[in-house]
N, C-alpha and C positions, 0 to 999 in steps of 0.2 A: 960150331956146335949151333948155334945161333940160324946162321945165315943158312946151315943146312935144314936145319928143321923149319925154318920158309920157305926152303924151296920146295923138300919133300914130303916133311909132317907140318903143317901148317898149323894141326891140333896139338901138336904140341909143345906143351908150356918148358922151353929148352933151361932156364935158367930161374930160380926164384932170390933176392938178393937177400939175402940175411945182417939185420942189425937186430938181432936179439945178443950176438954174444957181446959186441960190442957196449951195449947196455948192461949186463951182465959184469962184465968186468969193469965200471963204475961210468960210463962214458954219458951226458947230459942228455935230455930227451933231445935237445938241439943238436948235438952232437951225432945221435943215433939220427936225425933227419938227416944233418948231412953228409954221411955217411953212406947212409942207404939213394940217396939222391945221387950223391956222385958214383956212387957205382953203378948203379943203373945207368947214370948218364955215357961214365964211358964204354959202356957195353952198349948201350946204343952206337955212338961213335963214332967207335969201332969199325960197327957191322956197317952204318949208313956208309962209312970213308970205306972200306974193302973194296967198294963194288959187285959183290956178290948178291945182292937184292934187289931185285929193281924198285925203285922209287912208289910206282903202284901199290906195292907187298909191303910198305914201312910201318901205314896203319895194323897190320898182322904183327908185324914183329914188335912193336911197342905192347900188341894186347899181349903176346906172348911173357913178356914179365911181368915177375910177380913178385912180391915180399913175407918177409916172414920176418916181424916184429915183437917187439917185447909189450908187455906189459905189468905194469906194477901196481903198489897200492895208492900211489897219489893220482885219486880217479878223476880227478879236475882235468890236470899236468898230461893224464896219458888220452884221454880228450881230443883236447888241445892239440897233443900232436900227432896223433892219428886223424884229424881233421885238417890239420898244415901240412902232412902230405898227402893227404886226398888233393886239396885246391890244390897244394902246389906241382904234384904231379899232374894234374889236367893243366895247368900252365904249362909246365915245361912239355907235355907232347904237341900242346896248340902252339903257341910260340917256337919254340926252338926246333920241330918236327914238322909243325905244318901240319899235323894230325887234325882232321875238321870231323872224324867220326866221334863222336861222347862216347860212345861204348868200345871203342879199344883205347881212348882215354882213362878209362876209367881205373883208379889204384884197386887192385887186387892183390888181399893181404893175409895171410896167418897168424894167428897172433897165440905167442906161447906165455902167460903168465910165471911171470917170475920165481914165488914162489920168497924173494928174499924180504920179504915182508912175517913170513910165518913163524914161528916160534916152537922153540919145542916144549917148553913152559906152560902153552897155553893151545893144547892142540885142539881143545873143543871150537878156541876162537880160528883157527885156523879154517873150518870151511865158509866164516862170511868173508874171512878176507880174499876167501879164494875167487868168491862170488864177486865180491864188489874189481880185484882186478879184471875178471872176464869181461863184468858190464859194461868196463870203462874199454875196452877194446869191441865191443856189438852193437856200442850206441853209434857212430858211426855212422855216416852215408855213403859206404862204400861199399865191398863187395869182400867181406871175411867169408873168406872158401875151407876154414881151418880152426879150430879154437883150445889149444893145448893147455890143459888147468893142471894143478901140480896135485899130489895128493896133500891131504890134511893133516896128514904124519910126514913129510916128505924130510920136515925140519929135524927130525927125529930120527931118520934113517929105521922106525919099523912101526908099530903101532902102538898106539895110544891106550897105556892103561885103560880107562875107562871102556873099551873095545875090543878088549883080550881077554879071556876066559878068566887069567891068575892076575887080572884087577878086579875082579870082580867080589 
């Protein structure tokens, strides 16, 4: 699919490497980084080694890879994780694949706020928790393409009492 898109639909992004699920399942930020980069490298190596894409097309192939990452409540840790991903992706593009175009090496990603820090007992505080998680995914010098915040009442699976007519 990646090779076909490089040859027939070069502006299409054929793959979005998702490290959100491992993070939700308990992976540490370091494990999330390792999973995301190993997956992307595996895909890129397979495309390069297949011979289906000309070497001069490879910057476009690298550019077409995007990521879907987790953002949790530990603000500093999340910012550091995303900065590490950004820098490591740039370095991999340059050193491993020889891509000199900085724009092609830009780490492009979407963020899903993980909602693990939300509580049913404190729905009013969930809004602040979500904003903190969103902000952690936004302050990194990369190219965030999407942000998916959790609902303030997600943990309770229904409207919180202060915002329903029965809670007044």
